[in-house]
C-alpha positions, 0 to 999 in steps of 0.5 A, a space after each residue: 651644222 655641228 663641227 664634231 662627228 664620230 666619223 667623217 667620210 671624204 667621198 660620196 661614191 661607192 666606197 664612201 656612201 655605203 661606209 657612211 650609211 653603215 657607220 650610221 647604222 652602227 649608231 655613230 654620228 656621221 658626215 659624208 663630204 662629196 665634191 662631185 659636180 656635173 657638167 651643168 654645175 649641179 652637185 650629186 652624191 654617188 661619185 663617178 660610178 653613179 654619175 659618169 661611169 657604171 650606171 650611165 654606161 649600163 643604161 646605154 649598153 642596155 639601150 644599144 643592145 635592144 636596138 641591135 637585137 631589134 635590127 638583127 635578131 627579132 626577125 628570126 623570132 618572127 617579130 617584125 619591127 621594120 627598120 628601127 631607128 635610134 633617137 639619141 636624145 631620147 636615149 640620153 634622156 632615159 640615161 639621165 633619168 636613171 642617174 638622177 633617180 639613183 643619186 637622189 636615192 643616196 640623199 634620201 638614204 642619208 636623210 633617213 639614216 641620219 647621215 649628214 651629207 655635205 656637198 663641197 671639198 674635204 681635206 684631211 688636216 694634221 691631228 688636233 691636240 685632243 687626238 681627234 682627226 681634223 678635216 677642213 670642209 670647203 662648201 660650195 660657196 667657198 666658206 671654210 670650216 674645220 670639223 673634227 671626228 674620232 675617225 675619218 674614212 678617205 674615199 676620194 676615188 679615181 679619175 681618168 688617165 690622160 695621155 700627153 700625146 692626145 690632148 682632149 678638147 672635150 668634144 672631138 677627143 674625150 675621156 670616158 665621161 665625154 663618150 657617155 654624152 655624145 648627142 649623135 652616133 659618130 660615123 667613125 669612132 676611135 677608142 684608145 684602150 681595150 680594157 673594160 671601159 674601152 670595150 663597153 663604150 666601143 660596144 655601145 656606139 658600134 651597135 648603134 651604127 658607128 664604125 669602131 676601131 679600138 687601139 690597144 698598146 698591149 699585145 695580149 687581149 684582156 691580160 688579167 683574164 683567163 687566156 681561153 676566155 680572152 681568146 673567145 671574147 676577142 673572137 666574138 667582139 671582132 665578129 660583131 664588128 669591133 676592129 680591135 688592133 693589138 700592139 697599137 701604140 698611139 703616138 699623137 692625135 690632133 683635130 684637123 678640119 673637124 676630123 681626129 687624125 691619129 698616128 700609131 705604130 703596130 707590127 706593120 710599122 707606122 700607121 695613121 687613121 682618121 675618126 670623127 671622135 676619139 675616146 681615151 680610155 687607158 685606165 684610171 688613177 687615184 684622185 688625191 689632189 688637195 686631199 691631204 695637208 702636211 703632217 697627216 701621217 697618211 702616205 702615198 706610194 709611187 703610183 699615187 695610191 694611199 698606203 693601207 694595210 689589209 683592213 684599209 688602215 692608213 699610217 695615221 691613227 683612226 684614218 682609213 682609206 677605201 676604194 679606187 684611191 687604194 691598192 687593188 682593182 678599181 671596182 665599185 663592189 670592192 670599194 663598197 665592201 672596203 667602206 663597210 669593213 672600215 665602218 664596222 671596224 670603227 664601231 668595234 665590230 668585225 670587218 673583213 674583205 676577201 680580196 681573193 674572190 672579187 669578181 670582174 665583169 665587162 658588160 659587153 654582149 656576151 658579158 665577160 666575167 672572171 673571179 679568183 685566180 686564172 688557170 695560169 696563175 693557179 699553175 704558177 702557184 
């Protein structure tokens, strides 16, 4: 393995791997470092999106929607299937196969495109004396090596926000990744958070037979969406059976005799509920742990995001940052466009992202989508 590249990308998710591929297409020597590790200890490129987010959730959403339609809609079309049953093991096996195929596809793209894929941890060091960027690479075996590059793209992604009042055990109380791995349909499922992740995961297990309660601290449903769209979506989701409680602030949760006891307060005062499993889906935060050594010149803001300009340049020369670790919506397509922009700029080409037209989609049924300013924002402007 060489120790000098034109570009080193730290992070192999939807911001990092497209950046690496585009940089290689621009005739630059590229290495992409990624530290993703699955529950079984295996390593794969693709970050949260491909391994434990966008892709596996869409696989389960499709399976659950087909099951729901077979149970409730096929008869009206003259299609008789009897009473369908769900094999969760088979459903999860299909999901795992889709994920494996897509993450393996990234490795194949790297190989065919000339990108050196390095599985391990990358850490930006202070710039070397020759002006190159310096990166410490720690391999899966723990061995360390210092690499240099003309430019570095930081694409470290994000991790789920945890609630101190709701400690997770990884089985009864889980984050979004854990909710994708259930081996059976819980009879009673609680979801904290009525954002994209909470609504999608709640929809999956509700369609399969769980009684789902969604606890949302905010009084407004989908505050970033147009009010008419949000109101209609709330009506449709409640009609489907999701018990969405707005203004419900969770204060504590604990496991007691195999059940999850949750305390929350809403407009009616202090409340309690019991669930078989509880999903914490209250958002994500930038992941920058051990990413930056002292003296790099890369700054973090008060919320932990890497500070960048409109073209994703950091305060350090020739260092860019893209995706969930910088400002803006935490969306895979936004990260991809930023990664490609950074790779183009490094190659001396034109690069630009129009942040005014980034679409947002929630893959419930019906799907919920919006792009650009809401009516309220347009009137205010």
